[in-house]
C-alpha positions as CSV (number, residue, x, y, z in Angstrom):
1,X,2.2,-111.5,73.4
2,X,6.0,-111.4,73.5
3,X,8.5,-112.9,76.0
4,X,8.9,-111.0,79.2
5,X,12.1,-108.9,79.3
6,X,14.9,-111.2,80.6
7,X,17.4,-109.3,82.8
8,X,15.7,-105.9,82.7
9,X,12.4,-104.5,83.9
10,X,9.2,-105.2,82.0
11,X,9.2,-103.1,78.8
12,X,6.0,-101.6,77.5
13,X,5.4,-100.1,74.1
14,X,2.9,-97.2,73.7
15,X,1.9,-95.7,70.5
16,X,0.4,-92.1,70.9
17,X,-2.0,-91.4,68.0
18,X,-4.2,-88.3,67.8
19,X,-6.6,-87.5,65.0
20,X,-6.1,-83.7,64.8
21,X,-3.0,-82.6,62.9
22,X,-2.2,-79.2,61.4
23,X,-0.3,-80.6,58.5
24,X,-2.1,-84.0,58.2
25,X,-5.5,-84.4,59.9
26,X,-6.5,-88.0,60.4
27,X,-3.0,-89.2,59.8
28,X,-3.2,-92.4,62.0
29,X,-6.0,-93.8,59.8
30,X,-4.3,-93.0,56.5
31,X,-4.5,-96.0,54.1
32,X,-1.1,-97.7,53.7
33,X,-1.3,-100.6,51.3
34,X,-4.8,-101.4,52.3
35,X,-4.4,-100.9,56.1
36,X,-4.5,-97.9,58.3
37,X,-1.1,-96.5,59.4
38,X,-1.7,-97.5,63.0
39,X,-1.9,-101.1,62.0
40,X,1.5,-101.1,60.3
41,X,3.1,-99.3,63.3
42,X,1.6,-101.8,65.8
43,X,2.7,-104.8,63.8
44,X,6.2,-103.5,63.6
45,X,6.4,-102.7,67.3
46,X,4.9,-106.0,68.4
47,X,7.7,-107.7,66.4
48,X,10.2,-106.5,69.1
49,X,10.8,-109.4,71.4
50,X,11.8,-107.2,74.3
51,X,8.4,-105.6,74.6
52,X,6.0,-107.2,76.9
53,X,3.1,-105.6,75.2
54,X,2.2,-102.7,72.8
55,X,-0.8,-100.4,73.3
56,X,-2.2,-97.6,71.2
57,X,-3.1,-94.3,73.1
58,X,-5.6,-92.1,71.3
59,X,-7.9,-89.1,72.0
60,X,-10.4,-89.9,69.2
61,X,-13.3,-92.5,69.1
62,X,-12.7,-93.0,65.3
63,X,-9.2,-94.3,66.0
64,X,-10.3,-96.4,68.9
65,X,-13.0,-98.0,66.8
66,X,-10.6,-98.9,64.1
67,X,-8.2,-100.3,66.6
68,X,-10.9,-102.5,68.0
69,X,-11.8,-103.8,64.6
70,X,-8.2,-104.7,64.0
71,X,-7.6,-106.3,67.4
72,X,-5.1,-103.6,68.4
73,X,-4.9,-103.0,72.2
74,X,-5.9,-99.4,72.7
75,X,-6.8,-97.0,75.4
76,X,-8.6,-93.6,75.3
77,X,-6.7,-90.6,76.7
78,X,-7.6,-87.0,77.2
79,X,-7.7,-84.7,74.3
80,X,-5.7,-81.8,75.8
81,X,-2.3,-83.3,76.1
82,X,0.4,-80.9,74.8
83,X,2.6,-83.7,73.5
84,X,2.8,-87.4,72.7
85,X,4.9,-87.9,75.8
86,X,2.2,-86.6,78.0
87,X,-0.3,-88.9,76.3
88,X,2.1,-91.8,76.8
89,X,2.2,-91.2,80.5
90,X,-1.6,-91.2,80.9
91,X,-1.8,-94.5,78.9
92,X,1.0,-96.1,81.0
93,X,-0.8,-95.0,84.2
94,X,-4.0,-96.5,82.9
95,X,-2.2,-99.7,82.2
96,X,-0.8,-99.8,85.7
97,X,2.8,-99.8,84.7
98,X,5.2,-100.2,87.7
99,X,7.5,-97.4,88.7
100,X,10.7,-99.3,87.7
101,X,9.3,-100.6,84.4
102,X,10.4,-99.1,81.1
103,X,8.0,-97.3,78.7
104,X,8.7,-96.8,75.1
105,X,7.2,-93.9,73.3
106,X,6.7,-95.1,69.6
107,X,6.0,-92.6,67.0
108,X,2.6,-93.4,65.4
109,X,3.7,-92.2,61.9
110,X,6.4,-94.8,61.4
111,X,4.8,-97.6,59.4
112,X,8.2,-98.9,58.2
113,X,9.6,-99.0,61.8
114,X,12.5,-101.4,62.2
115,X,11.9,-103.6,65.3
116,X,15.7,-103.9,65.8
117,X,15.6,-100.1,66.7
118,X,13.4,-100.8,69.6
119,X,15.7,-103.7,70.7
120,X,18.7,-101.3,70.6
121,X,16.7,-98.6,72.4
122,X,16.0,-100.9,75.3
123,X,19.5,-102.4,75.5
124,X,21.0,-100.1,78.2
125,X,18.2,-100.7,80.8
126,X,20.2,-103.6,82.2
127,X,22.0,-100.8,84.0
128,X,19.7,-99.5,86.8
129,X,21.4,-96.1,86.5
130,X,19.9,-95.5,83.0
131,X,16.7,-93.4,83.1
132,X,16.1,-92.5,79.5
133,X,17.4,-93.6,76.2
134,X,17.1,-92.5,72.5
135,X,18.7,-93.1,69.2
136,X,20.9,-91.2,66.7
137,X,22.4,-91.9,63.4
138,X,25.4,-90.5,61.4
139,X,24.6,-87.5,59.2
140,X,26.4,-86.2,56.1
141,X,27.5,-82.5,56.3
142,X,24.7,-81.6,53.9
143,X,22.0,-83.3,56.0
144,X,23.4,-81.7,59.2
145,X,23.0,-78.2,57.8
146,X,19.1,-78.6,57.5
147,X,17.2,-77.0,60.4
148,X,14.5,-79.8,59.8
149,X,17.1,-82.4,61.1
150,X,17.6,-82.4,64.9
151,X,21.2,-83.0,65.8
152,X,22.6,-84.3,69.1
153,X,26.2,-84.1,70.7
154,X,27.2,-86.7,73.3
155,X,30.0,-87.2,75.8
156,X,32.5,-90.1,75.6
157,X,30.1,-92.5,77.5
158,X,27.2,-91.8,75.0
159,X,25.2,-89.4,77.2
160,X,23.6,-86.5,75.5
161,X,25.1,-83.0,76.0
162,X,22.7,-81.1,73.8
163,X,20.1,-81.3,71.0
164,X,19.5,-78.6,68.5
165,X,18.2,-77.8,65.0
166,X,21.4,-75.8,64.6
167,X,24.6,-77.2,63.2
168,X,26.3,-78.9,66.3
169,X,29.1,-79.2,66.8
170,X,29.9,-76.2,64.6
171,X,33.2,-77.0,62.5
172,X,35.4,-74.1,62.8
173,X,37.9,-75.8,60.5
174,X,37.2,-78.4,58.0
175,X,34.3,-80.8,58.9
176,X,33.1,-82.8,61.8
177,X,31.1,-85.8,62.9
178,X,27.3,-85.1,63.0
179,X,24.6,-87.2,64.6
180,X,21.0,-86.9,63.7
181,X,18.5,-87.6,66.4
182,X,15.8,-90.4,65.9
183,X,12.7,-89.5,67.9
184,X,12.2,-92.8,69.7
185,X,12.4,-92.7,73.5
186,X,12.4,-95.2,76.4
187,X,11.8,-94.0,79.9
188,X,11.7,-95.6,83.3
189,X,8.2,-95.0,84.4
190,X,9.3,-92.7,87.4
191,X,11.3,-90.7,85.0
192,X,8.4,-90.3,82.6
193,X,6.3,-88.9,85.5
194,X,9.1,-86.6,86.4
195,X,9.3,-85.4,82.8
196,X,5.6,-84.4,82.7
197,X,5.7,-82.9,86.2
198,X,8.6,-80.6,85.3
199,X,6.7,-78.7,82.7
200,X,8.5,-77.1,79.7
201,X,12.0,-75.7,80.3
202,X,13.6,-72.5,78.9
203,X,15.7,-74.3,76.3
204,X,12.8,-76.5,75.3
205,X,10.7,-73.4,74.6
206,X,13.5,-71.8,72.6
207,X,14.5,-74.8,70.5
208,X,11.0,-76.4,70.4
209,X,12.6,-79.7,71.5
210,X,11.0,-81.4,74.5
211,X,14.1,-83.7,75.3
212,X,15.9,-80.5,76.5
213,X,13.6,-80.5,79.4
214,X,15.4,-83.6,80.8
215,X,18.9,-82.2,80.2
216,X,17.9,-78.8,81.9
217,X,16.8,-80.9,84.9
218,X,20.0,-82.8,85.0
219,X,18.4,-86.1,84.0
220,X,20.8,-87.9,81.7
221,X,19.8,-89.4,78.2
222,X,21.6,-92.3,76.9
223,X,22.1,-92.1,73.1
224,X,22.5,-95.3,71.1
225,X,24.1,-95.1,67.7
226,X,22.6,-96.9,64.7
227,X,23.0,-96.9,60.9
228,X,19.2,-97.4,60.3
229,X,17.2,-94.6,58.9
230,X,13.6,-94.0,59.9
231,X,10.9,-93.1,57.4
232,X,8.1,-91.1,59.1
233,X,5.0,-89.8,57.4
234,X,4.8,-86.1,58.1
235,X,2.6,-85.1,55.1
236,X,0.2,-86.8,52.6
237,X,3.0,-86.6,50.0
238,X,5.1,-88.9,52.1
239,X,2.8,-91.8,51.8
240,X,3.8,-93.1,48.3
241,X,7.4,-93.4,49.2
242,X,6.6,-95.3,52.4
243,X,4.4,-97.7,50.4
244,X,7.3,-98.2,48.0
245,X,9.7,-98.9,50.9
246,X,7.3,-101.5,52.5
247,X,6.9,-103.3,49.2
248,X,10.7,-103.4,48.9
249,X,11.0,-104.8,52.4
250,X,8.4,-107.5,51.6
251,X,5.9,-106.1,54.0
252,X,3.1,-105.1,51.6
């Protein structure tokens, strides 16, 4: 499909997509400008030249059937995974991803995904010491106060120190710089396996943020900064605004 990664390990994109959802059942098949959401996500992901391939990972025959009709590579996974990351690992194992390869967990509800974000996400893997990467963008003080927005703080080298829905860092005087986490992850395959084997950590269970599992285990997360915003579809009422965005970007 795309060119093999040049100076880094092979990079595989996986889009976990489950049919059941408390807030939005059947979301992956939601019509977005005449195509199901998964089609848009797949097309945006495969536009990233660093990815050697993109595969949909689902637990539902309806999604698998639609993927087949649209020529989207897909694999069926178990229906009891507690998270999309667990589903991503099963799909990567089914695909025979090598231990040192890189796996990108691509959110299945981002039909307006910017391929350049995936390129940025993969950029640090030239360094063999990098195990996991994710993204963050600057926040205004007003955005940072919302518990719906996950914040991250990093050290001087861009390694994550902590993630929280709380206001971090807390400005005792004046204001501070705030970074909002963007929920895209790239893992080396061996680290993805380690993540699942660890099981939920204490901080993860308190904050309901699975990336804290890695920090609790002493596994560093490289955070790349971007000015791009993502536009996920969490609820049915988010669909019209995403359709408008896609039209504005000439992607209708």
